N, C-alpha and C positions, 0 to 999 in steps of 0.2 A: 106210193102204194095205192093203186086204183081201188083195191078192196076197201080200204079205209074210207075213201070218199063215197063209195057205193053203199056200204053197210054200217058205217059208224059215224058218230059225232064226237068231237073232242069236248070233254067236260072235266075240269080239274077235280070235281067231287065224285065222279063216277068210278066204280070198281066193277070189273068183269072177271070171271074166273078164266084161268088159262085154258081149261078144257073147252069152255063155251066159246071163247074167241077162236081157238084152233078149229073147232068143229065148223064154225061159221066161215072161216077162211077156207077150209077144205071144200065145203059145199060150193062156195063161190069159185074157187080155183078149178074145180072139176067142170063146172058149167062153162067157165070161160076158157078152158083149154090151157090153163096155166099149170106149171109144175107145182105140186103140193109141197113136197119136201118133208122135213122132220119138224117136230114141235120145237126143237132146239133152234133150228134155222129161223123158224117163224118168230120165236122169242127174241132172237138177235135183231131181226128186222123191226120189230116193235120198238125195241130199245133205241135203235138208230133213228127212229121217228119221234123220239122224246116221250115214249110211253114207259112208265116206271113200274117195275115189278114190286109187288107187296103181298106178304102173307097176311091174311085176315082170318082170325079164328081157325088157324091151321089150314085154311084153304089157300091155294096159290092163285094169284091173279094179277091184274094190272090196274093201275090208277090212271085216270085221264082219258079213258076211252069208253064209250057206251055203244052197244049194239042197237041198231034201229032197223025199221022197215022189214025187208025180207029176211034179215038175220034172226029174227025172233020166231 
């Protein structure tokens, strides 16, 4: 997933919200001419790359990935 290498860093202690990650993906994909797809498809791709879903204080997000650079 090129987006991950451009806008993210792996960190086992990091947590990012699902909506924040998807918004960053959508912005990157639109600029790159990639198909955005649905949040469900995006979530499946994250999980295939070893990023784990976790609810944190009722918020939905993922452990193991941090947004950096242009994503913020």
